[in-house]
C-alpha positions as YAML, in Angstrom:
chain: A
units: angstrom
residues:
- id: 1
  name: UNK
  ca: [-22.05, -8.89, 2.37]
- id: 2
  name: UNK
  ca: [-19.56, -11.23, 0.65]
- id: 3
  name: UNK
  ca: [-15.89, -10.32, 0.51]
- id: 4
  name: UNK
  ca: [-14.71, -8.68, -2.69]
- id: 5
  name: UNK
  ca: [-11.02, -8.10, -3.27]
- id: 6
  name: UNK
  ca: [-9.88, -4.90, -4.96]
- id: 7
  name: UNK
  ca: [-6.30, -6.12, -5.24]
- id: 8
  name: UNK
  ca: [-6.61, -6.19, -9.05]
- id: 9
  name: UNK
  ca: [-6.69, -2.37, -8.99]
- id: 10
  name: UNK
  ca: [-3.62, -2.22, -6.74]
- id: 11
  name: UNK
  ca: [-1.79, -4.67, -9.01]
- id: 12
  name: UNK
  ca: [-2.61, -2.50, -12.05]
- id: 13
  name: UNK
  ca: [-1.13, 0.49, -10.22]
- id: 14
  name: UNK
  ca: [1.97, -1.55, -9.35]
- id: 15
  name: UNK
  ca: [2.43, -2.50, -13.02]
- id: 16
  name: UNK
  ca: [2.09, 1.17, -14.02]
- id: 17
  name: UNK
  ca: [4.69, 2.09, -11.39]
- id: 18
  name: UNK
  ca: [7.10, -0.49, -12.82]
- id: 19
  name: UNK
  ca: [6.57, 0.94, -16.31]
- id: 20
  name: UNK
  ca: [7.64, 4.34, -14.92]
- id: 21
  name: UNK
  ca: [10.79, 2.79, -13.43]
- id: 22
  name: UNK
  ca: [9.41, 2.87, -9.89]
- id: 23
  name: UNK
  ca: [9.43, -0.07, -7.49]
- id: 24
  name: UNK
  ca: [6.18, -1.84, -8.43]
- id: 25
  name: UNK
  ca: [3.95, -1.20, -5.46]
- id: 26
  name: UNK
  ca: [0.35, -0.18, -5.94]
- id: 27
  name: UNK
  ca: [-2.48, 0.76, -3.62]
- id: 28
  name: UNK
  ca: [-6.17, 1.53, -3.72]
- id: 29
  name: UNK
  ca: [-8.38, 2.94, -0.98]
- id: 30
  name: UNK
  ca: [-11.98, 1.75, -0.86]
- id: 31
  name: UNK
  ca: [-14.78, 3.70, 0.82]
- id: 32
  name: UNK
  ca: [-17.32, 2.06, 3.13]
- id: 33
  name: UNK
  ca: [-19.72, 2.14, 0.14]
- id: 34
  name: UNK
  ca: [-17.29, 0.02, -1.89]
- id: 35
  name: UNK
  ca: [-16.01, 2.80, -4.17]
- id: 36
  name: UNK
  ca: [-12.35, 3.30, -5.10]
- id: 37
  name: UNK
  ca: [-11.68, 6.80, -3.76]
- id: 38
  name: UNK
  ca: [-7.94, 6.89, -4.51]
- id: 39
  name: UNK
  ca: [-5.45, 4.73, -6.35]
- id: 40
  name: UNK
  ca: [-1.73, 5.14, -6.92]
- id: 41
  name: UNK
  ca: [1.58, 3.44, -7.51]
- id: 42
  name: UNK
  ca: [4.94, 4.42, -6.07]
- id: 43
  name: UNK
  ca: [6.26, 7.77, -7.34]
- id: 44
  name: UNK
  ca: [9.36, 8.30, -5.20]
- id: 45
  name: UNK
  ca: [11.72, 8.69, -8.17]
- id: 46
  name: UNK
  ca: [9.33, 10.71, -10.31]
- id: 47
  name: UNK
  ca: [8.53, 13.18, -7.54]
- id: 48
  name: UNK
  ca: [11.97, 13.07, -5.87]
- id: 49
  name: UNK
  ca: [10.09, 12.36, -2.67]
- id: 50
  name: UNK
  ca: [11.03, 9.47, -0.38]
- id: 51
  name: UNK
  ca: [7.54, 9.61, 1.14]
- id: 52
  name: UNK
  ca: [5.73, 9.13, -2.18]
- id: 53
  name: UNK
  ca: [4.90, 5.49, -1.49]
- id: 54
  name: UNK
  ca: [1.64, 4.22, -2.99]
- id: 55
  name: UNK
  ca: [-0.03, 4.07, 0.44]
- id: 56
  name: UNK
  ca: [0.94, 7.64, 1.32]
- id: 57
  name: UNK
  ca: [-0.31, 8.93, -2.02]
- id: 58
  name: UNK
  ca: [-3.75, 7.32, -1.70]
- id: 59
  name: UNK
  ca: [-4.12, 8.47, 1.91]
- id: 60
  name: UNK
  ca: [-3.24, 12.06, 0.95]
- id: 61
  name: UNK
  ca: [-5.60, 12.05, -2.03]
- id: 62
  name: UNK
  ca: [-8.53, 10.53, -0.14]
- id: 63
  name: UNK
  ca: [-8.12, 12.83, 2.86]
- id: 64
  name: UNK
  ca: [-7.95, 15.90, 0.61]
- id: 65
  name: UNK
  ca: [-11.06, 14.82, -1.30]
- id: 66
  name: UNK
  ca: [-13.00, 14.04, 1.89]
- id: 67
  name: UNK
  ca: [-11.81, 17.17, 3.70]
- id: 68
  name: UNK
  ca: [-10.71, 15.18, 6.74]
- id: 69
  name: UNK
  ca: [-7.61, 13.50, 8.12]
- id: 70
  name: UNK
  ca: [-9.59, 10.41, 9.14]
- id: 71
  name: UNK
  ca: [-10.63, 7.58, 6.82]
- id: 72
  name: UNK
  ca: [-12.51, 5.41, 9.26]
- id: 73
  name: UNK
  ca: [-14.11, 2.26, 7.86]
- id: 74
  name: UNK
  ca: [-12.08, 2.54, 4.63]
- id: 75
  name: UNK
  ca: [-10.19, -0.45, 3.26]
- id: 76
  name: UNK
  ca: [-6.65, -0.16, 1.94]
- id: 77
  name: UNK
  ca: [-5.36, -2.69, -0.57]
- id: 78
  name: UNK
  ca: [-1.63, -2.62, -1.20]
- id: 79
  name: UNK
  ca: [0.55, -5.06, -3.10]
- id: 80
  name: UNK
  ca: [3.40, -5.07, -0.55]
- id: 81
  name: UNK
  ca: [3.44, -5.06, 3.24]
- id: 82
  name: UNK
  ca: [3.58, -1.40, 4.26]
- id: 83
  name: UNK
  ca: [6.81, -0.03, 5.69]
- id: 84
  name: UNK
  ca: [6.87, 1.57, 9.14]
- id: 85
  name: UNK
  ca: [6.28, 5.07, 7.71]
- id: 86
  name: UNK
  ca: [3.19, 3.94, 5.81]
- id: 87
  name: UNK
  ca: [1.91, 1.85, 8.71]
- id: 88
  name: UNK
  ca: [2.13, 4.91, 10.97]
- id: 89
  name: UNK
  ca: [0.17, 6.95, 8.40]
- id: 90
  name: UNK
  ca: [-2.44, 4.18, 8.14]
- id: 91
  name: UNK
  ca: [-2.86, 4.29, 11.93]
- id: 92
  name: UNK
  ca: [-3.03, 8.10, 11.97]
- id: 93
  name: UNK
  ca: [-5.72, 8.06, 9.27]
- id: 94
  name: UNK
  ca: [-7.68, 5.46, 11.26]
- id: 95
  name: UNK
  ca: [-8.10, 3.20, 8.22]
- id: 96
  name: UNK
  ca: [-10.34, 0.28, 9.16]
- id: 97
  name: UNK
  ca: [-8.79, -2.62, 7.28]
- id: 98
  name: UNK
  ca: [-5.61, -3.25, 5.35]
- id: 99
  name: UNK
  ca: [-5.18, -6.04, 2.83]
- id: 100
  name: UNK
  ca: [-1.69, -6.61, 1.48]
- id: 101
  name: UNK
  ca: [-0.12, -9.02, -0.96]
- id: 102
  name: UNK
  ca: [3.57, -9.79, -0.60]
- id: 103
  name: UNK
  ca: [5.28, -9.85, 2.78]
- id: 104
  name: UNK
  ca: [8.36, -7.65, 3.18]
- id: 105
  name: UNK
  ca: [10.79, -9.20, 5.69]
- id: 106
  name: UNK
  ca: [13.43, -6.55, 4.83]
- id: 107
  name: UNK
  ca: [11.44, -3.32, 5.10]
- id: 108
  name: UNK
  ca: [7.94, -4.22, 6.26]
- id: 109
  name: UNK
  ca: [6.42, -2.47, 9.23]
- id: 110
  name: UNK
  ca: [3.30, -4.54, 9.88]
- id: 111
  name: UNK
  ca: [4.29, -8.18, 10.36]
- id: 112
  name: UNK
  ca: [8.06, -7.55, 10.20]
- id: 113
  name: UNK
  ca: [10.51, -4.96, 11.47]
- id: 114
  name: UNK
  ca: [8.86, -2.24, 13.52]
- id: 115
  name: UNK
  ca: [5.47, -4.02, 13.73]
- id: 116
  name: UNK
  ca: [3.89, -0.58, 14.12]
- id: 117
  name: UNK
  ca: [0.39, -1.77, 15.00]
- id: 118
  name: UNK
  ca: [1.72, -3.90, 17.87]
- id: 119
  name: UNK
  ca: [3.23, -0.96, 19.75]
- id: 120
  name: UNK
  ca: [1.39, 0.65, 22.63]
- id: 121
  name: UNK
  ca: [2.08, 4.01, 20.95]
- id: 122
  name: UNK
  ca: [-0.11, 3.07, 17.96]
- id: 123
  name: UNK
  ca: [-3.16, 5.32, 18.09]
- id: 124
  name: UNK
  ca: [-5.20, 2.89, 16.01]
- id: 125
  name: UNK
  ca: [-4.84, -0.71, 14.92]
- id: 126
  name: UNK
  ca: [-6.63, -1.68, 11.70]
- id: 127
  name: UNK
  ca: [-7.70, -5.19, 10.87]
- id: 128
  name: UNK
  ca: [-4.86, -6.72, 8.83]
- id: 129
  name: UNK
  ca: [-5.21, -9.37, 6.14]
- id: 130
  name: UNK
  ca: [-2.04, -10.56, 4.45]
- id: 131
  name: UNK
  ca: [-1.31, -12.71, 1.43]
- id: 132
  name: UNK
  ca: [-4.05, -11.34, -0.85]
- id: 133
  name: UNK
  ca: [-2.82, -12.03, -4.42]
- id: 134
  name: UNK
  ca: [0.64, -12.51, -2.92]
- id: 135
  name: UNK
  ca: [1.96, -14.57, -5.81]
- id: 136
  name: UNK
  ca: [1.15, -11.90, -8.40]
- id: 137
  name: UNK
  ca: [2.62, -9.15, -6.23]
- id: 138
  name: UNK
  ca: [5.79, -11.16, -5.54]
- id: 139
  name: UNK
  ca: [6.25, -11.91, -9.24]
- id: 140
  name: UNK
  ca: [6.03, -8.21, -10.14]
- id: 141
  name: UNK
  ca: [8.67, -7.34, -7.56]
- id: 142
  name: UNK
  ca: [11.01, -10.23, -8.45]
- id: 143
  name: UNK
  ca: [10.79, -9.50, -12.19]
- id: 144
  name: UNK
  ca: [11.39, -5.78, -11.63]
- id: 145
  name: UNK
  ca: [14.52, -6.30, -9.52]
- id: 146
  name: UNK
  ca: [15.85, -9.09, -11.77]
- id: 147
  name: UNK
  ca: [15.59, -6.73, -14.75]
- id: 148
  name: UNK
  ca: [17.44, -4.00, -12.84]
- id: 149
  name: UNK
  ca: [20.23, -6.38, -11.83]
- id: 150
  name: UNK
  ca: [20.66, -7.50, -15.43]
- id: 151
  name: UNK
  ca: [20.97, -3.90, -16.61]
- id: 152
  name: UNK
  ca: [17.34, -3.31, -17.61]
- id: 153
  name: UNK
  ca: [17.43, 0.07, -15.77]
...
């Protein structure tokens, strides 16, 4: 079966997050059948919840809908390299593959920082594919923070 990226859905969620004043990160979780089972953008400010990252929200929604804490063989698309908290949740949920856009040298937890999946304590290591639509994801983030620095919010 040929590869199909679902990053366009994650990017749409990131744009919606930016419109709400949230850091523009979006995620979508794809079932083994190729269906989007959950999609979300960051909602930390809206929900007053530091754990309301896009990845956490889609994992919670998909697990609740499936009635299980495991999402084996699912694919997660996220616009920014997951932080250590989200990477740990991805491992706990046993997600099969993660595709992310922009790297996050400051707060990432996959290829930077904690490198959660590299630790012997990681219960599961998904396949990781980085740089998917990275330019679009980076532009969203740069524009968002430039606007904030110039007094846009």
